[in-house]
C-alpha positions in Angstrom: -0.2 0.4 0.1 1.0 3.7 -0.5 0.9 6.1 2.6 0.9 9.1 3.8 2.6 11.7 5.9 1.6 9.9 9.0 4.0 7.6 8.9 4.2 3.6 8.4 2.0 0.9 10.2 -0.7 -1.2 10.2 -3.7 0.3 8.9 -6.8 0.4 10.9 -10.4 2.2 10.0 -13.0 0.7 7.3 -16.3 1.1 5.1 -17.6 4.7 6.1 -20.3 5.9 4.7 -21.1 9.4 5.2 -22.7 9.8 2.1 -25.6 7.9 4.0 -26.0 10.3 6.2 -26.9 14.6 6.6 -23.9 16.6 6.7 -24.2 17.9 9.7 -23.0 14.8 11.5 -20.3 14.4 9.6 -18.0 16.6 11.6 -18.6 14.5 14.6 -17.7 11.6 12.9 -14.5 12.7 12.5 -14.1 13.3 15.6 -15.0 10.4 17.4 -12.7 8.0 14.1 -9.7 10.0 14.8 -10.3 9.5 18.8 -10.5 6.2 18.1 -7.5 5.9 16.3 -8.2 5.3 13.5 -6.5 6.5 10.4 -7.9 4.9 7.2 -11.2 5.0 5.7 -12.7 3.0 2.5 -14.7 5.6 1.1 -17.5 5.1 -2.0 -18.6 1.8 -2.1 -21.8 1.6 -3.1 -22.8 5.3 -5.1 -22.9 4.4 -8.3 -26.4 5.4 -7.8 -26.0 8.6 -6.5 -22.6 9.4 -9.4 -24.5 8.8 -11.7 -28.0 9.6 -11.8 -28.5 9.5 -15.2 -26.6 8.3 -18.5 -24.7 11.2 -19.3 -25.3 13.0 -16.1 -22.2 12.8 -13.2 -22.3 14.3 -10.1 -19.2 14.1 -7.7 -20.6 17.1 -5.2 -20.8 14.7 -2.8 -18.4 12.7 -2.6 -15.7 15.7 -3.5 -17.0 17.1 0.2 -16.5 13.9 1.7 -13.1 14.0 0.0 -11.8 16.7 1.1 -12.9 16.7 4.8 -11.2 13.5 4.9 -8.1 14.6 4.0 -8.6 17.7 5.9 -8.9 15.8 9.5 -5.6 13.4 7.7 -7.1 10.2 6.9 -5.9 8.0 4.5 -8.6 7.0 1.7 -8.6 3.2 0.1 -11.3 4.4 -2.6 -13.9 2.4 -4.1 -15.6 2.5 -7.3 -19.5 1.5 -6.7 -19.5 -0.4 -9.2 -21.0 -3.8 -7.1 -24.3 -2.4 -7.2 -25.9 -1.0 -11.2 -27.9 2.3 -10.5 -32.1 1.6 -10.8 -32.0 3.5 -14.4 -29.8 1.1 -16.2 -31.7 -2.2 -15.2 -34.7 -0.1 -16.8 -32.7 1.6 -19.7 -30.7 -1.8 -20.2 -32.1 -5.2 -19.2 -29.4 -7.2 -20.7 -27.7 -5.7 -17.2 -29.6 -8.4 -15.3 -28.3 -11.9 -14.3 -30.5 -14.9 -14.5 -30.6 -17.1 -11.7 -28.8 -21.1 -12.3 -32.9 -22.3 -12.7 -33.3 -19.9 -15.4 -35.3 -17.4 -13.7 -34.5 -13.9 -14.7 -33.8 -11.7 -12.2 -35.2 -7.8 -12.0 -33.7 -4.9 -10.3 -32.4 -5.4 -6.7 -29.8 -6.5 -4.4 -26.3 -6.4 -5.6 -24.1 -8.2 -7.7 -27.1 -8.8 -10.0 -25.0 -7.4 -12.9 -24.4 -9.8 -15.7 -20.4 -10.2 -15.5 -20.9 -10.0 -19.6 -23.0 -7.1 -20.4 -21.6 -5.2 -22.5 -23.5 -2.3 -20.5 -22.2 -3.6 -17.4 -18.6 -3.6 -18.7 -18.7 -0.3 -20.4 -20.4 2.0 -17.6 -18.3 0.1 -15.1 -15.0 1.2 -16.6 -16.6 4.7 -17.5 -17.1 5.6 -13.5 -13.6 4.1 -12.4 -12.1 5.6 -15.1 -13.3 9.1 -14.0 -13.1 8.7 -10.1 -9.5 8.1 -11.1 -9.1 11.3 -13.2 -11.2 13.1 -10.5 -9.6 11.8 -7.5 -5.4 11.6 -9.0 -3.6 14.5 -7.3 -4.9 13.0 -3.5 -2.3 12.2 -2.2 -3.9 10.5 0.6 -5.3 7.7 -1.5 -3.5 4.4 -0.9 -4.7 2.0 -2.3 -7.9 1.7 -5.1 -10.9 -0.6 -3.9 -12.5 -2.3 -6.9 -16.2 -3.0 -6.4 -16.8 -4.7 -3.7 -17.1 -8.8 -2.9 -17.5 -10.0 -6.5 -20.1 -13.6 -6.3 -22.1 -15.0 -7.9 -23.6 -16.7 -10.9 -25.4 -15.5 -14.4 -27.3 -18.0 -17.0 -28.2 -15.5 -19.0 -28.0 -15.7 -23.1 -25.2 -13.0 -22.7 -23.0 -15.5 -21.2 -24.3 -18.1 -23.0 -22.7 -16.9 -25.9 -19.7 -16.0 -23.9 -19.2 -19.0 -22.8 -19.0 -20.9 -26.4 -16.6 -18.2 -27.7 -14.7 -19.2 -23.9 -14.7 -22.8 -25.3 -14.2 -22.4 -29.1 -10.8 -20.0 -27.3 -9.6 -23.1 -25.1 -10.6 -26.5 -27.4 -9.8 -25.0 -31.3 -12.6 -27.4 -32.3 -15.5 -29.0 -31.9 -13.4 -32.8 -31.6 -11.2 -31.8 -29.1 -14.3 -30.5 -27.3 -15.9 -33.5 -27.1 -12.8 -35.7 -25.9 -12.6 -33.9 -23.1 -15.9 -33.9 -22.1 -16.6 -37.1 -23.2 -20.1 -36.2 -24.9 -20.2 -39.6 -26.4 -22.1 -40.7 -23.2 -26.0 -40.1 -23.4 -25.8 -38.7 -26.8 -24.0 -35.3 -26.2 -21.6 -35.2 -29.3 -22.1 -31.7 -30.2 -21.4 -30.5 -33.7 -21.9 -27.3 -33.8 -20.9 -25.0 -31.2 -24.3 -23.2 -30.5 -25.4 -26.1 -29.7 -23.6 -26.0 -26.2 -26.0 -24.5 -24.0 -25.1 -23.9 -20.5 -25.5 -25.9 -17.7 -27.9 -25.5 -14.8 -31.4 -26.9 -14.0 -32.5 -26.3 -17.6 -29.7 -28.7 -18.9 -27.0 -30.7 -17.6 -28.2 -30.5 -13.2 -30.3 -32.7 -11.0 -29.6 -30.2 -8.1 -26.8 -27.0 -8.1 -24.3 -29.5 -6.8 -25.4 -32.5 -9.1 -24.2 -32.2 -12.5 -25.1 -34.9 -14.5 -22.2 -33.9 -17.0 -19.3 -32.7 -14.8 -16.5 -32.1 -17.3 -19.3 -29.4 -18.5 -20.4 -27.6 -15.2 -17.0 -27.2 -14.6 -15.9 -25.6 -17.3 -19.1 -23.5 -16.9 -17.1 -22.6 -13.4 -14.6 -22.0 -14.7 -15.4 -19.4 -17.6 -17.6 -17.8 -14.7 -14.8 -17.4 -12.6 -12.8 -16.1 -15.0 -15.9 -13.6 -16.9 -16.2 -12.2 -13.7 -12.5 -11.6 -13.2 -12.1 -9.5 -16.5 -14.8 -7.2 -15.6 -12.4 -7.0 -12.4 -9.6 -6.1 -14.8 -11.2 -3.7 -16.7 -11.7 -1.7 -13.8 -7.9 -2.8 -12.5 -6.4 -1.6 -16.1 -9.2 1.9 -15.8 -7.7 2.9 -12.5 -3.8 2.1 -13.5 -3.9 4.2 -16.1 -4.3 7.5 -14.8 -2.6 6.5 -11.3 -0.4 3.5 -12.2 1.5 4.2 -8.6 -1.4 3.0 -6.2 -2.1 -0.4 -5.6 -5.1 -1.7 -6.9 -7.6 -4.3 -4.8 -11.0 -6.0 -4.9 -12.2 -7.3 -0.9 -12.4 -11.2 -1.5 -14.0 -13.6 0.8 -12.0 -16.4 2.2 -12.9 -19.9 1.0 -15.5 -18.6 -2.0 -16.5 -20.8 -3.6 -17.4 -19.2 -7.0 -14.4 -17.4 -8.0 -10.9 -19.2 -8.4 -8.8 -16.9 -6.5 -5.4 -18.0 -6.5 -6.5 -17.3 -10.6 -7.3 -13.7 -9.1 -4.4 -12.9 -7.0 -2.0 -12.8 -10.3 -4.0 -9.7 -11.1 -4.2 -7.9 -7.4 -1.1 -6.0 -6.6 -2.5 -6.6 -2.3 -4.7 -9.2 -1.9 -7.6 -8.0 0.8 -10.5 -9.9 2.2 -13.7 -9.5 4.4 -13.2 -12.3 8.1 -17.1 -13.0 8.7 -16.4 -16.1 11.3 -19.8 -18.2 11.8 -20.7 -18.7 15.4 -18.9 -22.3 16.2 -15.6 -21.8 14.3 -13.2 -22.6 15.8 -10.1 -21.1 15.6 -8.3 -23.4 13.2 -10.7 -22.3 10.5 -10.2 -18.8 10.6 -6.8 -19.1 10.7 -7.4 -21.3 7.5 -9.1 -18.5 5.8 -6.3 -16.3 6.3 -3.4 -18.7 5.4 -5.4 -19.2 2.4 -5.5 -15.6 1.2 -1.8 -15.5 2.2 -1.1 -18.0 0.1 -3.0 -16.8 -3.2 -0.6 -14.5 -3.8 2.9 -16.9 -2.8 2.6 -15.8 0.6 2.7 -11.8 0.2 1.1 -9.7 3.1 -2.7 -9.3 2.8 -5.3 -7.3 4.3 -8.0 -7.5 6.4 -10.2 -5.3 4.8 -13.4 -5.8 6.8 -14.2 -7.6 9.9 -17.5 -6.9 12.1 -16.2 -4.8 15.6 -19.4 -6.7 17.3 -21.8 -8.5 15.2 -23.1 -9.3 12.5 -26.2 -9.5 10.8 -27.1 -12.5 8.4 -26.3 -15.4 10.1 -29.4 -17.3 11.9 -28.0 -16.4 15.3 -25.7 -13.4 15.4 -24.1 -13.2 18.7 -21.8 -10.9 19.8 -18.2 -10.6 19.9 -17.3 -11.0 23.7 -15.1 -8.6 25.0 -11.4 -9.5 24.1 -12.5 -11.0 21.0 -12.5 -8.6 18.3 -8.8 -7.7 19.2 -8.0 -11.6 19.4 -9.5 -11.7 15.7 -7.2 -9.4 15.1 -4.0 -10.0 16.1 -4.7 -13.6 13.9 -4.9 -11.8 11.2 -1.4 -9.9 11.7 0.2 -13.3 13.1 -1.4 -15.5 9.7 -0.3 -11.6 7.5 -1.8 -9.3 7.7 -1.2 -5.3 7.2 -4.3 -4.0 7.8 -7.0 -4.5 10.1 -10.1 -2.9 8.7 -14.1 -2.8 9.7 -17.4 -3.0 8.2 -18.9 -0.3 9.4 -17.3 2.8 11.0 -20.8 4.4 11.6 -24.4 1.7 11.9 -26.6 2.5 9.0 -29.8 3.7 9.9 -32.1 1.2 7.2 -31.9 -2.0 5.4 -29.8 -4.5 5.5 -27.1 -4.1 7.3 -28.5 -1.8 10.2 -28.3 -4.1 12.8 -24.5 -5.3 11.5 -22.2 -3.8 14.0 -20.2 -0.9 13.7 -17.5 2.2 15.6 -20.1 4.1 16.4 -23.3 2.8 17.2 -27.1 4.2 16.8 -26.2 5.7 20.2 -23.5 8.0 18.4 -20.9 8.4 21.1 -18.0 6.8 22.0 -19.6 5.4 25.3 -20.2 2.2 24.1 -18.0 -0.9 25.0 -17.3 -1.5 21.3 -15.5 1.9 20.8 -13.9 1.8 24.0 -12.2 -1.9 22.5 -11.3 -0.6 19.1 -10.2 2.6 20.3 -8.0 0.3 23.2 -6.5 -1.6 19.7 -6.2 1.4 18.0 -3.8 2.6 20.6 -2.0 -0.4 20.7 -1.4 -0.7 16.9 0.4 3.0 16.7 2.7 1.6 19.2 3.8 -1.4 17.6 3.6 1.0 13.9 5.5 -0.3 11.2 7.5 -3.0 12.7 5.3 -6.2 11.0 4.7 -4.9 7.8 6.1 -6.7 5.1 6.6 -9.6 7.1 6.6 -13.2 5.8 5.4 -16.0 7.8 7.6 -19.0 8.4 6.4 -22.6 7.6 8.0 -25.3 6.0 4.9 -27.4 5.8 2.5 -26.7 3.0 -1.6 -27.6 2.2 -2.7 -28.5 -1.0 -6.1 -26.2 -1.9 -7.3 -25.7 -5.8 -10.1 -25.0 -6.7 -10.7 -27.1 -9.5 -10.3 -29.5 -7.1 -12.7 -28.6 -4.9 -15.5 -28.1 -8.1 -14.7 -31.4 -9.2 -14.9 -32.8 -5.4 -18.3 -31.8 -5.3 -19.8 -32.0 -8.5 -19.1 -35.9 -8.6 -21.5 -38.5 -8.7 -19.7 -40.7 -6.0 -18.8 -42.1 -3.8 -20.6 -40.3 -0.7 -23.0 -37.3 -1.2 -21.2 -36.7 2.5 -17.6 -35.8 0.9 -16.9 -31.9 1.1 -13.5 -30.8 -0.2 -13.2 -28.4 2.3 -13.8 -30.6 5.4 -11.0 -33.0 4.4 -8.5 -29.8 4.0 -9.2 -28.3 7.6 -9.0 -32.0 9.3 -5.3 -31.7 8.3 -4.8 -27.8 9.0 -6.7 -28.6 12.6 -3.7 -30.9 13.4 -1.3 -28.6 12.4 -2.9 -25.6 13.5 -3.1 -27.3 17.0 0.5 -28.5 17.1 1.6 -24.3 16.5 3.5 -25.7 13.1 3.1 -23.0 10.2 1.5 -24.1 7.3 1.3 -22.2 3.6 -1.8 -23.3 1.5 -0.3 -23.5 -2.1 -1.9 -24.8 -5.6 -0.4 -26.3 -8.5 1.9 -23.4 -10.1 3.3 -22.9 -6.5 7.1 -24.4 -5.7 7.6 -26.9 -3.3 11.2 -26.6 -2.1 10.8 -24.6 0.8 9.2 -27.6 2.6 9.8 -30.7 4.0 5.9 -31.4 4.1 3.3 -31.7 1.8 -0.5 -32.7 2.9 -2.7 -32.9 -0.2 -6.4 -35.0 1.1 -8.7 -36.0 -1.5 -6.2 -35.2 -4.4 -8.6 -35.7 -6.8 -7.4 -33.7 -10.1 -4.3 -35.1 -10.7 -3.3 -31.7 -13.0 -0.7 -32.3 -15.7 3.0 -31.9 -14.0 1.4 -31.9 -10.9 2.0 -35.9 -10.1 5.9 -35.2 -10.8 6.2 -32.1 -9.3 5.0 -34.8 -5.8 7.3 -36.8 -7.4 10.5 -34.5 -7.4 9.6 -33.3 -3.9 9.4 -36.6 -2.4 12.3 -37.9 -4.5 14.4 -34.9 -2.7 13.4 -35.8 0.8 10.0 -34.0 1.3 7.3 -35.9 3.0 3.6 -36.3 1.0 0.3 -37.6 2.4 -2.5 -37.7 0.4 -5.5 -39.3 0.9 -8.6 -41.9 -0.1 -10.4 -40.5 -3.7 -7.1 -39.1 -4.8 -5.3 -39.4 -8.3 -8.7 -40.2 -9.8 -9.8 -37.4 -12.8 -7.5 -35.3 -15.3 -8.0 -31.8 -15.8 -11.2 -32.0 -17.4 -12.8 -34.6 -14.6 -12.2 -37.9 -17.0 -11.2 -41.0 -14.8 -7.8 -41.3 -15.1 -7.2 -44.7 -16.8 -4.9 -47.5 -15.4 -6.0 -48.1 -11.7 -5.9 -45.7 -9.4 -4.6 -43.5 -8.1 -3.6 -42.9 -11.7 -0.2 -41.1 -11.6 0.2 -40.7 -8.0 0.2 -45.0 -8.1 4.1 -45.3 -8.2 4.7 -42.2 -5.8 2.4 -43.9 -3.0 3.3 -47.6 -3.5 0.0 -48.8 -4.0 -3.3 -49.4 -6.6 -6.8 -49.2 -4.9 -9.4 -51.2 -6.2 -11.9 -50.3 -5.1 -14.1 -47.4 -2.5 -16.5 -48.2 0.2 -18.4 -45.4 1.3 -19.8 -46.3 4.8 -23.3 -44.2 5.6 -23.9 -41.4 8.0 -23.1 -43.3 11.2 -21.2 -46.5 10.6 -17.6 -46.9 10.7 -14.8 -48.9 10.8 -11.9 -48.9 12.8 -8.1 -49.4 13.0 -4.8 -49.1 15.5 -1.9 -46.9 14.9 0.5 -46.8 17.3 -1.4 -49.2 20.1 -4.7 -46.6 19.9 -7.8 -47.6 17.6 -9.3 -44.8 16.0 -12.3 -44.8 13.0 -12.0 -45.3 9.6 -15.5 -43.4 8.2 -17.0 -42.0 5.3 -15.1 -43.2 2.1 -12.6 -46.3 3.1 -10.4 -47.3 0.4 -9.4 -50.9 -0.7 -6.0 -51.2 -2.0 -3.2 -53.4 -2.7 0.6 -53.0 -1.9 2.8 -52.7 -4.9 5.8 -51.5 -3.9 8.6 -53.0 -2.2 9.6 -50.0 0.1 6.3 -49.8 1.2 5.0 -50.4 5.0 1.7 -51.0 6.2 1.4 -49.1 9.2 -2.5 -49.1 9.7 -5.4 -52.4 8.1 -8.7 -52.4 8.7 -10.3 -54.3 11.5 -14.0 -54.6 10.6 -16.0 -56.4 7.5 -14.9 -57.8 4.3 -11.9 -56.1 3.9 -10.5 -56.8 7.5 -7.1 -56.7 7.4 -6.4 -54.1 3.9 -4.0 -51.4 4.9 -5.6 -47.6 5.6 -2.3 -46.5 6.7 1.1 -47.1 4.8 4.6 -45.0 4.0 6.2 -45.4 0.9 9.5 -45.0 0.7 10.3 -42.9 -2.3 13.8 -41.8 -3.0 15.1 -39.5 -0.4 11.5 -39.1 0.6 8.1 -41.0 2.2 4.9 -41.1 0.9 1.9 -41.9 3.0 -1.3 -42.7 2.4 -4.5 -42.7 4.1 -7.4 -44.5 2.8 -10.1 -43.4 4.7 -11.5 -40.3 7.3 -10.7 -40.6 10.8 -11.1 -37.9 13.8 -8.9 -34.8 14.8 -7.4 -37.0 17.3 -5.6 -39.1 15.2 -5.4 -36.7 12.8 -3.5 -34.4 15.3 -1.3 -38.2 16.5 -0.5 -38.6 12.6 0.9 -35.0 11.7 2.4 -34.5 14.7 4.6 -37.7 13.9 5.0 -36.8 10.3 6.3 -33.1 11.5 9.1 -35.0 14.1 10.0 -37.6 11.4 10.4 -33.9 9.0 12.3 -31.8 11.4 9.7 -30.1 11.4 9.5 -27.3 15.3 6.6 -25.8 16.4 6.5 -22.1 17.0 5.5 -22.8 20.4 5.0 -26.0 22.3 1.5 -26.9 21.7 -1.2 -26.7 24.3 -5.4 -26.1 24.4 -6.5 -22.9 23.3 -2.7 -21.3 22.4 -2.2 -20.3 19.4 1.7 -19.6 17.9 3.1 -18.4 14.3 5.9 -16.6 13.5 6.5 -13.6 10.7 9.7 -12.1 9.9 10.5 -9.1 7.6 14.0 -7.1 8.2 13.3 -5.7 11.5 13.4 -8.8 12.9 11.3 -12.3 13.5 7.9 -12.1 15.7 6.4 -14.7 17.3 2.3 -13.9 17.7 0.9 -15.9 20.5 -2.7 -16.1 21.3 -4.8 -17.6 24.5 -8.5 -18.7 22.6 -9.5 -19.9 25.4 -11.1 -18.8 28.5 -8.2 -19.7 31.3 -4.8 -18.4 31.3 -2.1 -19.9 29.9 1.3 -19.9 30.7 4.7 -20.4 28.0 7.8 -21.0 27.8 10.0 -18.3 25.6 12.1 -20.4 23.9 14.5 -17.2 22.5 14.8 -13.8 23.8 13.0 -10.7 23.1 10.8 -7.7 23.6 7.2 -7.5 23.8 5.9 -5.0 21.7 2.6 -3.7 23.9 4.1 -4.2 26.9 7.5 -3.4 26.0 8.6 -6.0 28.5 11.7 -8.3 27.8 11.4 -11.9 28.4 14.6 -14.3 28.7 15.4 -17.4 27.0 13.4 -20.3 29.0 11.7 -17.8 30.6 8.0 -18.5 31.2 4.8 -15.4 29.8 1.8 -15.5 31.2 -1.4 -15.1 28.4 -4.5 -14.2 30.2 -8.1 -15.3 28.2 -8.5 -13.9 25.0 -5.1 -12.2 25.1 -2.1 -11.9 23.3 1.7 -11.4 23.2 4.1 -10.2 20.1 7.2 -11.1 20.9 10.3 -9.4 18.7 12.9 -11.8 18.6 16.3 -10.5 19.7 
């Protein structure tokens, strides 16, 4: 990010919508926000209708006042382009801009992200507005980033998209014969002879329901196409503002594990990744941390911006529980521990109407500085000023990698079998939870990322083996790496066609076994196996496999059913490394035990000794190394300092071997000497 004269520090602030309030209240907002140590405001997120009241008329008068007021009060600005919701007049005059739902229903004006990504109208006017904003405010030195649109998402199944899909397919496959081969259209008499015979896959064509497709290859390509179509809208606005203000970084706020868009591809076109962290009630600290690590991972480990979080409460969950005292601070530092260089909120002042009127804010409806939430925001702001720029740009130290790929996600969950309960994200989280509980730093990597710096690679449910990735794994293991994959891996290629010759396909020689069959266990039923003298459950899917390698050791076997005695957990010696295969889902106790053994074997040392409730992570930059310690529990914790350092918030020095106390929901950041 580009910083103003206020100095380099973690950006602190968030969405501010003064256009929703009388101007008489703006001065009071400035006073309250400065008292809360807010220094950065995201402006103009949903103002398109106000900025463009008709086709050729633009009115920037109110935004001019806001921009001048914010600049005069010393705030940095993340300036949005407002294109997340088009004006009503545009939908009335140009209905091609409206989306068509998965059901085939044509939308009317309403909501947000209701714009067809392949609408010429949308692309024309969104880009025009972005360029006008850039030209109008290009000389404002306090603009530290451009914020394109807002939380891109959704799908469209209109005629615009259907025609664009055919163009996209023709570019990808070149010939209709190549497409037929990739999609296996000989099945069910689906052979295409002309490009205009192809229709979008939805309830009108190929789907039983949203996640159940009769032709997975078609659905997979549509998901890729939709992600790229929306990305193209972002890129057009990106280029418009960059032409005018090339020195200002450009971002858009992502949404963690959002299934609809391939964020790994998106990150290539973002100067800095930003995202909105809104955990559901009951989400574990590990699940929240994994989202942060994904956002860092899609940009090759670079720091990201926490663009939104609620200071207190959301408004869209079935039960919108408050963040308990200390949790907002704790989760803010958790983001910083995993790579955040900004801590931002939605919203600065609680809006008075519509669907987010009950969403939390720094300034509540009472309009004073006397609320618990305001005081917590103020206290955190003071701490961040004290920390300053110490951790900016710091990279996370990780020797363990966890594979995650959107194509694999889409393909696994469109697959007709083996179990409707198999969810890719659940299996990835099982492995992440174990590593997180061990205080092992983890990078989430994709098929394009290098593996040389890692000692451990986990790739649960690696269903889709993309061209060349098996060779990347082969080199990693042969060079001494530890690899683990699971049931339902190595099944299909990049087109979702089965890799013939026996499961797990291209991974077969690496793991050293042949999977003959897979048994899907109904909910509530399980097999069992013993590992390190303890019995664990085998659930969901059980692979029935046969060892094929002389270097393979069977570590655990099924104990029930006709396949009792067949392998559950195996280890294959491959080159200088080891490849493990876990043939069924188990429980978290097992994953914790297994991953600890694998990390010990690979020489991976935890950031701090594991204990319930303690999260530890290390970031490093030119200023030094920083150990983040977070207590998610309700009881005080005590942890030993392995190295000497100074705690950034309290400025207390600790000697190596000295114990540090963390109260419930407390945070310590130790700068290591």
